[in-house]
Chimera marker file (.cmm) of the C-alpha trace (Angstrom):
<marker_set name="trace">
<marker id="1" x="-24.409" y="-29.314" z="140.305" r="1" g="1" b="0" radius="0.5"/>
<marker id="2" x="-27.440" y="-28.986" z="138.052" r="1" g="1" b="0" radius="0.5"/>
<marker id="3" x="-28.699" y="-31.964" z="136.075" r="1" g="1" b="0" radius="0.5"/>
<marker id="4" x="-27.670" y="-30.608" z="132.664" r="1" g="1" b="0" radius="0.5"/>
<marker id="5" x="-24.109" y="-30.233" z="133.848" r="1" g="1" b="0" radius="0.5"/>
<marker id="6" x="-24.115" y="-33.749" z="135.335" r="1" g="1" b="0" radius="0.5"/>
<marker id="7" x="-25.392" y="-35.166" z="132.045" r="1" g="1" b="0" radius="0.5"/>
<marker id="8" x="-22.750" y="-33.215" z="130.108" r="1" g="1" b="0" radius="0.5"/>
<marker id="9" x="-20.015" y="-34.470" z="132.447" r="1" g="1" b="0" radius="0.5"/>
<marker id="10" x="-21.140" y="-38.081" z="132.079" r="1" g="1" b="0" radius="0.5"/>
<marker id="11" x="-21.295" y="-37.681" z="128.290" r="1" g="1" b="0" radius="0.5"/>
<marker id="12" x="-17.770" y="-36.184" z="128.301" r="1" g="1" b="0" radius="0.5"/>
<marker id="13" x="-16.420" y="-39.070" z="130.378" r="1" g="1" b="0" radius="0.5"/>
<marker id="14" x="-18.096" y="-41.583" z="128.068" r="1" g="1" b="0" radius="0.5"/>
<marker id="15" x="-16.669" y="-39.927" z="124.955" r="1" g="1" b="0" radius="0.5"/>
<marker id="16" x="-13.182" y="-39.791" z="126.473" r="1" g="1" b="0" radius="0.5"/>
<marker id="17" x="-13.335" y="-43.496" z="127.289" r="1" g="1" b="0" radius="0.5"/>
<marker id="18" x="-14.055" y="-44.026" z="123.580" r="1" g="1" b="0" radius="0.5"/>
<marker id="19" x="-10.774" y="-42.217" z="122.838" r="1" g="1" b="0" radius="0.5"/>
<marker id="20" x="-11.999" y="-38.832" z="121.591" r="1" g="1" b="0" radius="0.5"/>
<marker id="21" x="-9.770" y="-35.790" z="121.978" r="1" g="1" b="0" radius="0.5"/>
<marker id="22" x="-10.610" y="-32.936" z="124.323" r="1" g="1" b="0" radius="0.5"/>
<marker id="23" x="-11.415" y="-30.695" z="121.353" r="1" g="1" b="0" radius="0.5"/>
<marker id="24" x="-13.737" y="-33.306" z="119.842" r="1" g="1" b="0" radius="0.5"/>
<marker id="25" x="-15.561" y="-33.753" z="123.151" r="1" g="1" b="0" radius="0.5"/>
<marker id="26" x="-15.780" y="-30.013" z="123.705" r="1" g="1" b="0" radius="0.5"/>
<marker id="27" x="-17.260" y="-29.558" z="120.244" r="1" g="1" b="0" radius="0.5"/>
<marker id="28" x="-19.795" y="-32.383" z="120.646" r="1" g="1" b="0" radius="0.5"/>
<marker id="29" x="-21.192" y="-31.338" z="124.017" r="1" g="1" b="0" radius="0.5"/>
<marker id="30" x="-20.592" y="-27.584" z="123.660" r="1" g="1" b="0" radius="0.5"/>
<marker id="31" x="-18.596" y="-27.232" z="126.873" r="1" g="1" b="0" radius="0.5"/>
<marker id="32" x="-15.244" y="-25.362" z="127.101" r="1" g="1" b="0" radius="0.5"/>
<marker id="33" x="-12.212" y="-27.567" z="126.569" r="1" g="1" b="0" radius="0.5"/>
<marker id="34" x="-10.681" y="-26.591" z="129.927" r="1" g="1" b="0" radius="0.5"/>
<marker id="35" x="-13.810" y="-27.773" z="131.722" r="1" g="1" b="0" radius="0.5"/>
<marker id="36" x="-13.796" y="-31.052" z="129.796" r="1" g="1" b="0" radius="0.5"/>
<marker id="37" x="-10.121" y="-31.535" z="130.616" r="1" g="1" b="0" radius="0.5"/>
<marker id="38" x="-10.871" y="-31.226" z="134.333" r="1" g="1" b="0" radius="0.5"/>
<marker id="39" x="-13.634" y="-33.790" z="134.094" r="1" g="1" b="0" radius="0.5"/>
<marker id="40" x="-11.676" y="-36.428" z="132.172" r="1" g="1" b="0" radius="0.5"/>
<marker id="41" x="-8.108" y="-35.991" z="133.406" r="1" g="1" b="0" radius="0.5"/>
<marker id="42" x="-8.098" y="-39.257" z="135.373" r="1" g="1" b="0" radius="0.5"/>
<marker id="43" x="-9.250" y="-41.418" z="132.464" r="1" g="1" b="0" radius="0.5"/>
<marker id="44" x="-6.471" y="-43.586" z="131.028" r="1" g="1" b="0" radius="0.5"/>
<marker id="45" x="-6.474" y="-44.130" z="127.280" r="1" g="1" b="0" radius="0.5"/>
<marker id="46" x="-5.378" y="-47.306" z="125.500" r="1" g="1" b="0" radius="0.5"/>
<marker id="47" x="-2.310" y="-47.356" z="123.282" r="1" g="1" b="0" radius="0.5"/>
<marker id="48" x="-4.530" y="-47.450" z="120.160" r="1" g="1" b="0" radius="0.5"/>
<marker id="49" x="-6.452" y="-44.394" z="121.371" r="1" g="1" b="0" radius="0.5"/>
<marker id="50" x="-3.253" y="-42.532" z="122.182" r="1" g="1" b="0" radius="0.5"/>
<marker id="51" x="-1.823" y="-43.464" z="118.785" r="1" g="1" b="0" radius="0.5"/>
<marker id="52" x="-4.961" y="-42.160" z="117.050" r="1" g="1" b="0" radius="0.5"/>
<marker id="53" x="-4.722" y="-38.858" z="118.976" r="1" g="1" b="0" radius="0.5"/>
<marker id="54" x="-1.006" y="-38.491" z="118.102" r="1" g="1" b="0" radius="0.5"/>
<marker id="55" x="-1.729" y="-39.046" z="114.399" r="1" g="1" b="0" radius="0.5"/>
<marker id="56" x="-4.634" y="-36.585" z="114.552" r="1" g="1" b="0" radius="0.5"/>
<marker id="57" x="-2.391" y="-34.020" z="116.243" r="1" g="1" b="0" radius="0.5"/>
<marker id="58" x="0.252" y="-34.357" z="113.519" r="1" g="1" b="0" radius="0.5"/>
<marker id="59" x="-2.372" y="-34.133" z="110.759" r="1" g="1" b="0" radius="0.5"/>
<marker id="60" x="-3.974" y="-31.046" z="112.306" r="1" g="1" b="0" radius="0.5"/>
<marker id="61" x="-0.545" y="-29.520" z="112.842" r="1" g="1" b="0" radius="0.5"/>
<marker id="62" x="0.249" y="-29.867" z="109.148" r="1" g="1" b="0" radius="0.5"/>
<marker id="63" x="-3.038" y="-28.193" z="108.200" r="1" g="1" b="0" radius="0.5"/>
<marker id="64" x="-2.452" y="-25.474" z="110.750" r="1" g="1" b="0" radius="0.5"/>
<marker id="65" x="1.075" y="-24.863" z="109.511" r="1" g="1" b="0" radius="0.5"/>
<marker id="66" x="-0.017" y="-24.415" z="105.902" r="1" g="1" b="0" radius="0.5"/>
<marker id="67" x="-2.801" y="-22.062" z="107.045" r="1" g="1" b="0" radius="0.5"/>
<marker id="68" x="-0.373" y="-20.086" z="109.183" r="1" g="1" b="0" radius="0.5"/>
<marker id="69" x="2.099" y="-19.790" z="106.322" r="1" g="1" b="0" radius="0.5"/>
<marker id="70" x="-0.623" y="-18.488" z="104.006" r="1" g="1" b="0" radius="0.5"/>
<marker id="71" x="-1.900" y="-16.018" z="106.613" r="1" g="1" b="0" radius="0.5"/>
<marker id="72" x="1.629" y="-14.768" z="107.278" r="1" g="1" b="0" radius="0.5"/>
<marker id="73" x="2.329" y="-14.433" z="103.556" r="1" g="1" b="0" radius="0.5"/>
<marker id="74" x="-0.890" y="-12.449" z="103.043" r="1" g="1" b="0" radius="0.5"/>
<marker id="75" x="-0.093" y="-10.271" z="106.072" r="1" g="1" b="0" radius="0.5"/>
<marker id="76" x="3.402" y="-9.598" z="104.713" r="1" g="1" b="0" radius="0.5"/>
<marker id="77" x="2.008" y="-8.628" z="101.298" r="1" g="1" b="0" radius="0.5"/>
<marker id="78" x="-0.500" y="-6.228" z="102.919" r="1" g="1" b="0" radius="0.5"/>
<marker id="79" x="2.274" y="-4.722" z="105.050" r="1" g="1" b="0" radius="0.5"/>
<marker id="80" x="4.536" y="-4.255" z="102.014" r="1" g="1" b="0" radius="0.5"/>
<marker id="81" x="1.734" y="-2.535" z="100.100" r="1" g="1" b="0" radius="0.5"/>
<marker id="82" x="1.094" y="-0.285" z="103.083" r="1" g="1" b="0" radius="0.5"/>
<marker id="83" x="4.776" y="0.661" z="103.225" r="1" g="1" b="0" radius="0.5"/>
<marker id="84" x="4.827" y="1.318" z="99.470" r="1" g="1" b="0" radius="0.5"/>
<marker id="85" x="1.842" y="3.670" z="99.766" r="1" g="1" b="0" radius="0.5"/>
<marker id="86" x="3.424" y="5.555" z="102.651" r="1" g="1" b="0" radius="0.5"/>
<marker id="87" x="6.770" y="5.795" z="100.850" r="1" g="1" b="0" radius="0.5"/>
<marker id="88" x="5.007" y="7.158" z="97.783" r="1" g="1" b="0" radius="0.5"/>
<marker id="89" x="3.482" y="9.925" z="99.911" r="1" g="1" b="0" radius="0.5"/>
<marker id="90" x="6.960" y="10.873" z="101.126" r="1" g="1" b="0" radius="0.5"/>
<marker id="91" x="8.383" y="10.673" z="97.619" r="1" g="1" b="0" radius="0.5"/>
<marker id="92" x="5.931" y="13.315" z="96.397" r="1" g="1" b="0" radius="0.5"/>
<marker id="93" x="6.575" y="15.435" z="99.499" r="1" g="1" b="0" radius="0.5"/>
<marker id="94" x="10.331" y="15.214" z="98.933" r="1" g="1" b="0" radius="0.5"/>
<marker id="95" x="10.183" y="15.940" z="95.218" r="1" g="1" b="0" radius="0.5"/>
<marker id="96" x="9.468" y="19.609" z="95.854" r="1" g="1" b="0" radius="0.5"/>
<marker id="97" x="11.074" y="22.179" z="98.089" r="1" g="1" b="0" radius="0.5"/>
<marker id="98" x="9.189" y="21.773" z="101.299" r="1" g="1" b="0" radius="0.5"/>
<marker id="99" x="9.668" y="22.049" z="105.021" r="1" g="1" b="0" radius="0.5"/>
<marker id="100" x="9.437" y="18.243" z="105.251" r="1" g="1" b="0" radius="0.5"/>
<marker id="101" x="12.335" y="17.709" z="102.864" r="1" g="1" b="0" radius="0.5"/>
<marker id="102" x="14.432" y="20.369" z="104.642" r="1" g="1" b="0" radius="0.5"/>
<marker id="103" x="13.658" y="18.746" z="107.970" r="1" g="1" b="0" radius="0.5"/>
<marker id="104" x="14.629" y="15.320" z="106.652" r="1" g="1" b="0" radius="0.5"/>
<marker id="105" x="17.893" y="16.664" z="105.268" r="1" g="1" b="0" radius="0.5"/>
<marker id="106" x="18.698" y="18.267" z="108.612" r="1" g="1" b="0" radius="0.5"/>
<marker id="107" x="17.760" y="15.113" z="110.493" r="1" g="1" b="0" radius="0.5"/>
<marker id="108" x="19.999" y="12.992" z="108.267" r="1" g="1" b="0" radius="0.5"/>
<marker id="109" x="22.874" y="15.377" z="108.916" r="1" g="1" b="0" radius="0.5"/>
<marker id="110" x="22.238" y="15.367" z="112.676" r="1" g="1" b="0" radius="0.5"/>
<marker id="111" x="22.316" y="11.570" z="112.661" r="1" g="1" b="0" radius="0.5"/>
<marker id="112" x="25.095" y="10.927" z="110.158" r="1" g="1" b="0" radius="0.5"/>
<marker id="113" x="27.046" y="14.156" z="109.720" r="1" g="1" b="0" radius="0.5"/>
<marker id="114" x="30.222" y="15.329" z="111.419" r="1" g="1" b="0" radius="0.5"/>
<marker id="115" x="29.672" y="17.925" z="114.096" r="1" g="1" b="0" radius="0.5"/>
<marker id="116" x="33.187" y="19.034" z="114.968" r="1" g="1" b="0" radius="0.5"/>
<marker id="117" x="33.387" y="22.709" z="115.994" r="1" g="1" b="0" radius="0.5"/>
<marker id="118" x="36.698" y="23.254" z="114.193" r="1" g="1" b="0" radius="0.5"/>
<marker id="119" x="35.534" y="21.548" z="110.990" r="1" g="1" b="0" radius="0.5"/>
<marker id="120" x="34.658" y="23.685" z="108.000" r="1" g="1" b="0" radius="0.5"/>
<marker id="121" x="33.733" y="20.746" z="105.816" r="1" g="1" b="0" radius="0.5"/>
<marker id="122" x="30.471" y="18.962" z="105.254" r="1" g="1" b="0" radius="0.5"/>
<marker id="123" x="31.001" y="15.333" z="106.268" r="1" g="1" b="0" radius="0.5"/>
<marker id="124" x="28.367" y="12.642" z="105.899" r="1" g="1" b="0" radius="0.5"/>
<marker id="125" x="29.430" y="9.456" z="107.678" r="1" g="1" b="0" radius="0.5"/>
<marker id="126" x="26.948" y="6.898" z="106.316" r="1" g="1" b="0" radius="0.5"/>
<marker id="127" x="28.409" y="4.526" z="103.716" r="1" g="1" b="0" radius="0.5"/>
<marker id="128" x="25.094" y="3.309" z="102.244" r="1" g="1" b="0" radius="0.5"/>
<marker id="129" x="24.986" y="4.651" z="98.658" r="1" g="1" b="0" radius="0.5"/>
<marker id="130" x="21.218" y="5.140" z="98.836" r="1" g="1" b="0" radius="0.5"/>
<marker id="131" x="21.512" y="7.261" z="101.980" r="1" g="1" b="0" radius="0.5"/>
<marker id="132" x="24.309" y="9.341" z="100.458" r="1" g="1" b="0" radius="0.5"/>
<marker id="133" x="22.280" y="9.841" z="97.287" r="1" g="1" b="0" radius="0.5"/>
<marker id="134" x="19.193" y="10.864" z="99.274" r="1" g="1" b="0" radius="0.5"/>
<marker id="135" x="21.163" y="13.271" z="101.453" r="1" g="1" b="0" radius="0.5"/>
<marker id="136" x="22.850" y="14.912" z="98.458" r="1" g="1" b="0" radius="0.5"/>
<marker id="137" x="19.533" y="15.205" z="96.583" r="1" g="1" b="0" radius="0.5"/>
<marker id="138" x="17.824" y="16.818" z="99.576" r="1" g="1" b="0" radius="0.5"/>
<marker id="139" x="20.778" y="19.124" z="100.171" r="1" g="1" b="0" radius="0.5"/>
<marker id="140" x="20.958" y="20.244" z="96.512" r="1" g="1" b="0" radius="0.5"/>
<marker id="141" x="17.199" y="20.600" z="96.071" r="1" g="1" b="0" radius="0.5"/>
<marker id="142" x="16.582" y="22.562" z="99.234" r="1" g="1" b="0" radius="0.5"/>
<marker id="143" x="19.692" y="24.575" z="100.036" r="1" g="1" b="0" radius="0.5"/>
<marker id="144" x="21.386" y="25.318" z="96.715" r="1" g="1" b="0" radius="0.5"/>
<marker id="145" x="19.991" y="27.064" z="93.690" r="1" g="1" b="0" radius="0.5"/>
<link id1="1" id2="2" r="1" g="1" b="0" radius="0.2"/>
<link id1="2" id2="3" r="1" g="1" b="0" radius="0.2"/>
<link id1="3" id2="4" r="1" g="1" b="0" radius="0.2"/>
<link id1="4" id2="5" r="1" g="1" b="0" radius="0.2"/>
<link id1="5" id2="6" r="1" g="1" b="0" radius="0.2"/>
<link id1="6" id2="7" r="1" g="1" b="0" radius="0.2"/>
<link id1="7" id2="8" r="1" g="1" b="0" radius="0.2"/>
<link id1="8" id2="9" r="1" g="1" b="0" radius="0.2"/>
<link id1="9" id2="10" r="1" g="1" b="0" radius="0.2"/>
<link id1="10" id2="11" r="1" g="1" b="0" radius="0.2"/>
<link id1="11" id2="12" r="1" g="1" b="0" radius="0.2"/>
<link id1="12" id2="13" r="1" g="1" b="0" radius="0.2"/>
<link id1="13" id2="14" r="1" g="1" b="0" radius="0.2"/>
<link id1="14" id2="15" r="1" g="1" b="0" radius="0.2"/>
<link id1="15" id2="16" r="1" g="1" b="0" radius="0.2"/>
<link id1="16" id2="17" r="1" g="1" b="0" radius="0.2"/>
<link id1="17" id2="18" r="1" g="1" b="0" radius="0.2"/>
<link id1="18" id2="19" r="1" g="1" b="0" radius="0.2"/>
<link id1="19" id2="20" r="1" g="1" b="0" radius="0.2"/>
<link id1="20" id2="21" r="1" g="1" b="0" radius="0.2"/>
<link id1="21" id2="22" r="1" g="1" b="0" radius="0.2"/>
<link id1="22" id2="23" r="1" g="1" b="0" radius="0.2"/>
<link id1="23" id2="24" r="1" g="1" b="0" radius="0.2"/>
<link id1="24" id2="25" r="1" g="1" b="0" radius="0.2"/>
<link id1="25" id2="26" r="1" g="1" b="0" radius="0.2"/>
<link id1="26" id2="27" r="1" g="1" b="0" radius="0.2"/>
<link id1="27" id2="28" r="1" g="1" b="0" radius="0.2"/>
<link id1="28" id2="29" r="1" g="1" b="0" radius="0.2"/>
<link id1="29" id2="30" r="1" g="1" b="0" radius="0.2"/>
<link id1="30" id2="31" r="1" g="1" b="0" radius="0.2"/>
<link id1="31" id2="32" r="1" g="1" b="0" radius="0.2"/>
<link id1="32" id2="33" r="1" g="1" b="0" radius="0.2"/>
<link id1="33" id2="34" r="1" g="1" b="0" radius="0.2"/>
<link id1="34" id2="35" r="1" g="1" b="0" radius="0.2"/>
<link id1="35" id2="36" r="1" g="1" b="0" radius="0.2"/>
<link id1="36" id2="37" r="1" g="1" b="0" radius="0.2"/>
<link id1="37" id2="38" r="1" g="1" b="0" radius="0.2"/>
<link id1="38" id2="39" r="1" g="1" b="0" radius="0.2"/>
<link id1="39" id2="40" r="1" g="1" b="0" radius="0.2"/>
<link id1="40" id2="41" r="1" g="1" b="0" radius="0.2"/>
<link id1="41" id2="42" r="1" g="1" b="0" radius="0.2"/>
<link id1="42" id2="43" r="1" g="1" b="0" radius="0.2"/>
<link id1="43" id2="44" r="1" g="1" b="0" radius="0.2"/>
<link id1="44" id2="45" r="1" g="1" b="0" radius="0.2"/>
<link id1="45" id2="46" r="1" g="1" b="0" radius="0.2"/>
<link id1="46" id2="47" r="1" g="1" b="0" radius="0.2"/>
<link id1="47" id2="48" r="1" g="1" b="0" radius="0.2"/>
<link id1="48" id2="49" r="1" g="1" b="0" radius="0.2"/>
<link id1="49" id2="50" r="1" g="1" b="0" radius="0.2"/>
<link id1="50" id2="51" r="1" g="1" b="0" radius="0.2"/>
<link id1="51" id2="52" r="1" g="1" b="0" radius="0.2"/>
<link id1="52" id2="53" r="1" g="1" b="0" radius="0.2"/>
<link id1="53" id2="54" r="1" g="1" b="0" radius="0.2"/>
<link id1="54" id2="55" r="1" g="1" b="0" radius="0.2"/>
<link id1="55" id2="56" r="1" g="1" b="0" radius="0.2"/>
<link id1="56" id2="57" r="1" g="1" b="0" radius="0.2"/>
<link id1="57" id2="58" r="1" g="1" b="0" radius="0.2"/>
<link id1="58" id2="59" r="1" g="1" b="0" radius="0.2"/>
<link id1="59" id2="60" r="1" g="1" b="0" radius="0.2"/>
<link id1="60" id2="61" r="1" g="1" b="0" radius="0.2"/>
<link id1="61" id2="62" r="1" g="1" b="0" radius="0.2"/>
<link id1="62" id2="63" r="1" g="1" b="0" radius="0.2"/>
<link id1="63" id2="64" r="1" g="1" b="0" radius="0.2"/>
<link id1="64" id2="65" r="1" g="1" b="0" radius="0.2"/>
<link id1="65" id2="66" r="1" g="1" b="0" radius="0.2"/>
<link id1="66" id2="67" r="1" g="1" b="0" radius="0.2"/>
<link id1="67" id2="68" r="1" g="1" b="0" radius="0.2"/>
<link id1="68" id2="69" r="1" g="1" b="0" radius="0.2"/>
<link id1="69" id2="70" r="1" g="1" b="0" radius="0.2"/>
<link id1="70" id2="71" r="1" g="1" b="0" radius="0.2"/>
<link id1="71" id2="72" r="1" g="1" b="0" radius="0.2"/>
<link id1="72" id2="73" r="1" g="1" b="0" radius="0.2"/>
<link id1="73" id2="74" r="1" g="1" b="0" radius="0.2"/>
<link id1="74" id2="75" r="1" g="1" b="0" radius="0.2"/>
<link id1="75" id2="76" r="1" g="1" b="0" radius="0.2"/>
<link id1="76" id2="77" r="1" g="1" b="0" radius="0.2"/>
<link id1="77" id2="78" r="1" g="1" b="0" radius="0.2"/>
<link id1="78" id2="79" r="1" g="1" b="0" radius="0.2"/>
<link id1="79" id2="80" r="1" g="1" b="0" radius="0.2"/>
<link id1="80" id2="81" r="1" g="1" b="0" radius="0.2"/>
<link id1="81" id2="82" r="1" g="1" b="0" radius="0.2"/>
<link id1="82" id2="83" r="1" g="1" b="0" radius="0.2"/>
<link id1="83" id2="84" r="1" g="1" b="0" radius="0.2"/>
<link id1="84" id2="85" r="1" g="1" b="0" radius="0.2"/>
<link id1="85" id2="86" r="1" g="1" b="0" radius="0.2"/>
<link id1="86" id2="87" r="1" g="1" b="0" radius="0.2"/>
<link id1="87" id2="88" r="1" g="1" b="0" radius="0.2"/>
<link id1="88" id2="89" r="1" g="1" b="0" radius="0.2"/>
<link id1="89" id2="90" r="1" g="1" b="0" radius="0.2"/>
<link id1="90" id2="91" r="1" g="1" b="0" radius="0.2"/>
<link id1="91" id2="92" r="1" g="1" b="0" radius="0.2"/>
<link id1="92" id2="93" r="1" g="1" b="0" radius="0.2"/>
<link id1="93" id2="94" r="1" g="1" b="0" radius="0.2"/>
<link id1="94" id2="95" r="1" g="1" b="0" radius="0.2"/>
<link id1="95" id2="96" r="1" g="1" b="0" radius="0.2"/>
<link id1="96" id2="97" r="1" g="1" b="0" radius="0.2"/>
<link id1="97" id2="98" r="1" g="1" b="0" radius="0.2"/>
<link id1="98" id2="99" r="1" g="1" b="0" radius="0.2"/>
<link id1="99" id2="100" r="1" g="1" b="0" radius="0.2"/>
<link id1="100" id2="101" r="1" g="1" b="0" radius="0.2"/>
<link id1="101" id2="102" r="1" g="1" b="0" radius="0.2"/>
<link id1="102" id2="103" r="1" g="1" b="0" radius="0.2"/>
<link id1="103" id2="104" r="1" g="1" b="0" radius="0.2"/>
<link id1="104" id2="105" r="1" g="1" b="0" radius="0.2"/>
<link id1="105" id2="106" r="1" g="1" b="0" radius="0.2"/>
<link id1="106" id2="107" r="1" g="1" b="0" radius="0.2"/>
<link id1="107" id2="108" r="1" g="1" b="0" radius="0.2"/>
<link id1="108" id2="109" r="1" g="1" b="0" radius="0.2"/>
<link id1="109" id2="110" r="1" g="1" b="0" radius="0.2"/>
<link id1="110" id2="111" r="1" g="1" b="0" radius="0.2"/>
<link id1="111" id2="112" r="1" g="1" b="0" radius="0.2"/>
<link id1="112" id2="113" r="1" g="1" b="0" radius="0.2"/>
<link id1="113" id2="114" r="1" g="1" b="0" radius="0.2"/>
<link id1="114" id2="115" r="1" g="1" b="0" radius="0.2"/>
<link id1="115" id2="116" r="1" g="1" b="0" radius="0.2"/>
<link id1="116" id2="117" r="1" g="1" b="0" radius="0.2"/>
<link id1="117" id2="118" r="1" g="1" b="0" radius="0.2"/>
<link id1="118" id2="119" r="1" g="1" b="0" radius="0.2"/>
<link id1="119" id2="120" r="1" g="1" b="0" radius="0.2"/>
<link id1="120" id2="121" r="1" g="1" b="0" radius="0.2"/>
<link id1="121" id2="122" r="1" g="1" b="0" radius="0.2"/>
<link id1="122" id2="123" r="1" g="1" b="0" radius="0.2"/>
<link id1="123" id2="124" r="1" g="1" b="0" radius="0.2"/>
<link id1="124" id2="125" r="1" g="1" b="0" radius="0.2"/>
<link id1="125" id2="126" r="1" g="1" b="0" radius="0.2"/>
<link id1="126" id2="127" r="1" g="1" b="0" radius="0.2"/>
<link id1="127" id2="128" r="1" g="1" b="0" radius="0.2"/>
<link id1="128" id2="129" r="1" g="1" b="0" radius="0.2"/>
<link id1="129" id2="130" r="1" g="1" b="0" radius="0.2"/>
<link id1="130" id2="131" r="1" g="1" b="0" radius="0.2"/>
<link id1="131" id2="132" r="1" g="1" b="0" radius="0.2"/>
<link id1="132" id2="133" r="1" g="1" b="0" radius="0.2"/>
<link id1="133" id2="134" r="1" g="1" b="0" radius="0.2"/>
<link id1="134" id2="135" r="1" g="1" b="0" radius="0.2"/>
<link id1="135" id2="136" r="1" g="1" b="0" radius="0.2"/>
<link id1="136" id2="137" r="1" g="1" b="0" radius="0.2"/>
<link id1="137" id2="138" r="1" g="1" b="0" radius="0.2"/>
<link id1="138" id2="139" r="1" g="1" b="0" radius="0.2"/>
<link id1="139" id2="140" r="1" g="1" b="0" radius="0.2"/>
<link id1="140" id2="141" r="1" g="1" b="0" radius="0.2"/>
<link id1="141" id2="142" r="1" g="1" b="0" radius="0.2"/>
<link id1="142" id2="143" r="1" g="1" b="0" radius="0.2"/>
<link id1="143" id2="144" r="1" g="1" b="0" radius="0.2"/>
<link id1="144" id2="145" r="1" g="1" b="0" radius="0.2"/>
</marker_set>
């Protein structure tokens, strides 16, 4: 083992005996936390040191939770805006007679319509009023004058 690594290991062991967390030691000596953990795993901490680390963990957890909530909220807002933009593109494509709107109407009927050979009626099986409204709009706009 080279001398720099030996010095770093001794420093890590000394810091752990003082009650520092693995992350604190890793940050101070610029060595990966997993390596530090291997070096100091046999060192027993006092109750006061363990108590300090538990409190620090709870405090950091609270900070991390609030950060995570903010990040998730921002991500959700960006996702919603993305969906709105994409929906707007479809809205303009569906507002005119186009192959896309005919295809969507046909797809809705394939998914939700009755396909009985003896049936002479148009049956749409979805009960969601928005889906019914969309299907009827597409059907009227694209297949009837």
